[in-house]
C-alpha positions as CSV (number, residue, x, y, z in Angstrom):
1,S,84.9,120.6,92.3
2,R,87.7,122.2,90.2
3,T,90.8,121.3,88.1
4,F,94.2,121.8,89.5
5,V,94.9,124.8,87.3
6,E,91.6,126.5,88.4
7,A,92.5,126.1,92.1
8,F,96.2,127.0,91.5
9,W,95.4,130.1,89.5
10,D,92.8,131.2,91.9
11,K,95.2,131.1,94.8
12,Y,98.4,132.4,93.2
13,S,97.6,134.5,90.2
14,R,96.3,137.7,91.8
15,S,99.5,138.9,93.4
16,P,102.9,137.6,94.3
17,R,102.7,136.1,97.7
18,N,104.6,137.7,100.6
19,E,103.8,135.2,103.2
20,R,106.1,132.4,101.9
21,E,106.8,131.2,105.5
22,E,103.1,130.5,106.1
23,D,102.9,128.5,102.8
24,D,105.6,126.0,103.6
25,M,104.6,122.4,103.7
26,Y,104.0,121.0,107.2
27,I,103.3,117.5,108.4
28,H,100.7,117.6,111.2
29,T,101.4,115.0,113.9
30,V,98.8,113.2,116.0
31,R,100.1,115.2,119.0
32,G,99.2,118.5,117.2
33,H,102.7,119.5,116.3
34,R,103.7,120.8,112.9
35,V,106.9,119.4,111.3
36,R,108.2,121.4,108.3
37,V,109.2,119.6,105.1
38,E,112.5,121.2,104.0
39,L,113.6,121.1,100.4
40,C,116.1,123.7,99.1
41,E,114.7,126.4,96.9
42,T,117.0,129.0,95.4
43,T,114.9,130.7,92.7
44,A,112.8,133.6,94.0
45,D,109.4,134.3,92.7
46,A,109.4,136.8,89.8
47,M,107.6,140.0,90.6
48,D,106.3,140.8,87.1
49,C,103.0,142.5,86.5
50,G,100.5,141.8,83.8
51,D,99.0,138.6,82.5
52,E,102.2,137.3,80.8
53,G,104.2,138.3,83.9
54,V,101.8,136.3,86.1
55,K,102.0,133.3,83.9
56,R,105.8,133.5,83.9
57,R,105.9,133.8,87.7
58,L,103.6,130.8,88.1
59,R,105.6,128.7,85.7
60,E,108.7,129.3,87.7
61,M,107.2,128.5,91.1
62,K,108.9,125.7,93.0
63,R,106.3,125.3,95.8
64,A,102.5,125.4,95.8
65,Y,99.9,124.6,98.5
66,V,96.4,124.2,97.3
67,D,95.0,122.3,100.3
68,D,91.2,121.9,100.7
69,A,90.6,123.6,97.3
70,R,88.1,121.0,96.0
71,V,90.6,119.8,93.3
72,A,88.9,116.8,91.7
73,T,91.0,116.4,88.6
74,V,94.5,117.3,87.3
75,G,92.8,118.5,84.1
76,P,93.5,117.8,80.4
77,P,97.0,116.4,79.5
78,G,99.6,119.2,79.5
79,E,97.5,121.9,81.1
80,A,98.9,121.7,84.6
81,G,102.4,121.3,83.4
82,E,102.1,124.3,81.1
83,C,100.9,126.4,84.0
84,A,103.2,125.2,86.8
85,G,105.6,122.6,85.4
86,A,108.6,123.6,87.7
87,L,106.9,122.6,90.9
88,E,109.1,120.6,93.3
89,V,106.8,120.7,96.4
90,L,103.0,120.3,96.1
91,G,100.4,120.3,98.9
92,L,97.0,118.8,97.9
93,A,95.7,117.9,101.3
94,G,91.9,117.4,101.2
95,S,91.7,117.0,97.5
96,L,88.9,115.2,95.8
97,L,91.0,113.0,93.5
98,T,89.4,109.6,93.3
99,S,92.1,107.3,92.1
100,W,95.8,106.6,92.1
101,S,95.7,106.8,88.3
102,E,94.7,110.4,88.7
103,V,97.6,111.0,91.2
104,L,100.0,109.6,88.6
105,R,98.9,112.3,86.3
106,L,100.7,114.7,88.7
107,A,103.9,112.8,87.9
108,E,103.4,113.4,84.2
109,E,102.6,117.1,84.7
110,F,105.3,117.9,87.3
111,P,108.3,115.7,86.6
112,R,110.5,117.6,89.1
113,L,108.2,116.9,92.1
114,E,110.1,115.9,95.2
115,A,107.5,116.3,98.0
116,L,103.7,115.6,97.7
117,D,101.0,115.9,100.4
118,L,97.8,114.1,99.8
119,T,96.5,114.0,103.3
120,G,92.7,113.2,103.5
121,M,92.4,111.9,100.0
122,R,89.8,109.2,99.8
123,P,90.2,107.3,96.5
124,T,87.7,104.6,95.5
125,S,90.6,102.4,94.8
126,W,94.4,102.4,95.2
127,S,95.0,99.8,92.5
128,L,95.6,100.2,88.8
129,D,94.2,97.9,86.2
130,E,96.8,96.1,84.1
131,T,96.2,98.3,81.0
132,D,96.5,101.5,82.9
133,S,99.6,100.3,84.8
134,T,101.5,99.7,81.6
135,K,100.7,103.2,80.4
136,R,101.5,105.2,83.5
137,G,105.0,106.2,84.6
138,G,105.9,107.2,88.1
139,F,107.3,109.8,90.4
140,E,111.0,109.6,89.3
141,R,112.2,112.2,91.8
142,L,109.7,112.1,94.6
143,K,111.4,111.8,98.0
144,V,108.6,112.7,100.5
145,L,105.0,111.4,100.3
146,V,102.3,112.2,102.9
147,L,99.2,110.0,102.9
148,N,97.8,110.7,106.3
149,D,94.2,109.9,106.9
150,T,93.6,108.2,103.5
151,N,92.5,104.8,104.7
152,I,95.3,103.1,102.8
153,T,96.6,99.7,103.9
154,W,100.3,98.7,104.0
155,Q,99.6,96.1,101.3
156,E,98.1,98.8,99.1
157,M,101.0,101.1,99.8
158,C,103.5,98.5,98.8
159,S,101.7,97.9,95.6
160,L,102.4,101.5,94.7
161,S,106.2,101.2,95.2
162,V,106.9,100.6,91.5
163,H,105.9,104.3,91.0
164,L,108.0,105.6,93.8
165,P,111.6,104.5,93.2
166,E,113.3,107.4,95.1
167,L,111.1,107.6,98.2
168,R,112.9,108.6,101.4
169,E,110.2,109.7,103.7
170,L,106.7,108.3,104.0
171,Y,103.9,109.5,106.3
172,L,100.9,107.1,106.9
173,N,99.5,108.5,110.1
174,L,95.8,107.9,111.1
175,N,95.0,105.1,108.6
176,G,93.9,102.4,111.0
177,I,96.7,100.1,109.9
178,E,97.1,96.9,112.0
179,T,99.3,94.7,109.9
180,F,102.4,95.0,107.7
181,R,102.3,91.5,106.3
182,R,102.4,91.4,102.5
183,K,103.1,89.3,99.5
184,G,106.7,89.1,98.2
185,K,110.0,89.3,99.9
186,D,111.8,92.1,98.1
187,S,112.0,95.5,99.8
188,P,109.2,97.7,98.5
189,F,111.1,100.9,99.4
190,P,114.8,100.2,99.5
191,K,115.8,103.9,100.0
192,L,113.2,104.7,102.7
193,H,114.8,106.1,105.8
194,T,111.8,107.7,107.6
195,L,108.4,106.1,108.2
196,S,105.7,107.7,110.3
197,L,102.8,105.5,111.5
198,D,101.4,107.6,114.4
199,G,97.8,107.1,115.3
200,N,97.2,103.7,113.7
201,A,96.1,100.4,115.3
202,V,99.3,98.3,115.6
203,K,99.1,96.0,118.6
204,D,101.7,93.3,118.1
205,W,105.5,93.8,117.9
206,S,105.7,90.9,115.5
207,E,103.9,93.2,112.9
208,V,106.6,95.9,113.5
209,E,109.3,93.3,112.9
210,E,107.8,92.7,109.4
211,L,108.7,96.3,108.6
212,G,112.3,95.7,109.7
213,R,112.6,92.8,107.4
214,S,111.3,94.7,104.4
215,L,112.8,98.1,105.0
216,P,116.6,97.5,105.5
217,N,117.6,101.1,105.5
218,L,115.0,102.5,107.9
219,Q,116.5,105.0,110.3
220,K,113.4,106.7,111.9
221,L,110.2,104.9,112.9
222,H,107.3,106.8,114.4
223,L,104.7,104.6,116.2
224,S,103.2,106.9,118.7
225,Q,99.5,106.5,119.7
226,N,99.1,102.9,118.5
227,A,98.2,100.0,120.8
228,L,101.5,98.3,121.2
229,R,101.6,96.1,124.4
230,E,105.3,95.3,124.4
231,I,108.6,95.5,122.4
232,E,110.0,92.0,122.0
233,R,113.7,91.3,122.0
234,S,114.6,89.9,118.6
235,T,117.1,87.1,118.2
236,S,118.4,88.8,115.1
237,S,118.6,92.5,114.3
238,V,115.6,93.3,112.1
239,F,116.3,97.0,112.2
240,P,120.1,97.2,111.6
241,T,120.1,100.9,110.8
242,L,117.3,102.2,113.0
243,K,118.5,105.3,114.9
244,S,115.2,106.7,116.2
245,L,112.1,104.9,117.6
246,L,109.2,106.9,118.9
247,V,106.6,104.7,120.7
248,G,104.9,107.2,123.0
249,D,101.3,106.9,124.1
250,N,101.0,103.1,123.5
251,A,100.2,100.4,126.1
252,L,103.8,99.4,127.0
253,S,103.7,98.3,130.7
254,D,106.7,96.0,131.2
255,W,110.2,97.2,131.6
256,R,111.4,94.3,129.4
257,S,110.3,96.5,126.5
258,V,113.0,99.0,127.5
259,D,115.6,96.3,127.8
260,A,114.6,95.0,124.3
261,L,115.9,98.3,122.9
262,D,119.4,97.0,123.4
263,A,118.9,94.8,120.4
264,F,119.0,97.8,118.0
265,P,122.7,98.3,117.2
266,E,122.4,101.9,115.9
267,L,119.6,103.3,118.1
268,V,120.4,106.7,119.6
269,E,116.9,108.0,120.3
270,A,113.8,106.3,121.9
271,R,110.7,108.0,123.2
272,L,108.3,106.1,125.5
273,S,106.5,108.8,127.3
274,G,102.7,108.3,127.8
275,N,103.1,104.5,128.3
276,P,102.1,102.8,131.6
277,L,105.7,101.8,132.2
278,A,106.6,105.5,132.5
279,E,104.5,105.8,135.6
280,S,106.8,103.3,137.4
281,A,110.0,105.0,136.2
282,S,110.6,106.7,139.6
283,A,110.2,103.4,141.5
284,R,112.7,101.6,139.2
285,H,115.3,104.4,139.6
């Protein structure tokens, strides 16, 4: 296991990287596709030589991807920030971080962070004790968070919302999530517009409606490769702003699920391929 600085320095210090396209952050979908996370970057890497030049170049980097690098700790306070404090996009998929408290250390070291990938992280607990919670700040600028394959529940995710006030996109694929019922009525993520829940274990549409009630500004909802049996027509619009609904590869077999899509006033895209009802499409038309 290593500290963040050890892994970061090992990957980026030896020479300026020329393969920036290969180092972009990608979200891997359950269908095997890669979706690029796009955040504007206008400052080019410096090309200085020598130890001081390397340190300067690393301090000015906006993006870093140290996936599967055995990072187990952020390191002593101030160390990571001194080395790479300008980071706005950070990939730490497959890290060995063991707690959300340690993740919050990233917020302290990288206050400009806007996108963070923690795919495959398996903490012993997602909760903070009361003492730690009062000491820790949060990700004041973070807009994109990837927690695929982390075994997190929706209840646990909502408990972290106090640390994620600006979150716009959240990826929770492959976590075995079945329910979205939680304590409290306030919206946990009032600015969230994209939620990806592909490859989970959602069966009942009533659970999905819980999301609609708690995420009033949601525009894109990905629910492919779950176990949904039907989409129920709601008497009231629980997704008033939803524009895209992806429910491919579920267990939808009744065409009433298609008719129920009329209840979404802003819907412009729906994907139902891979469901049993798709097999009867030619007979219906």
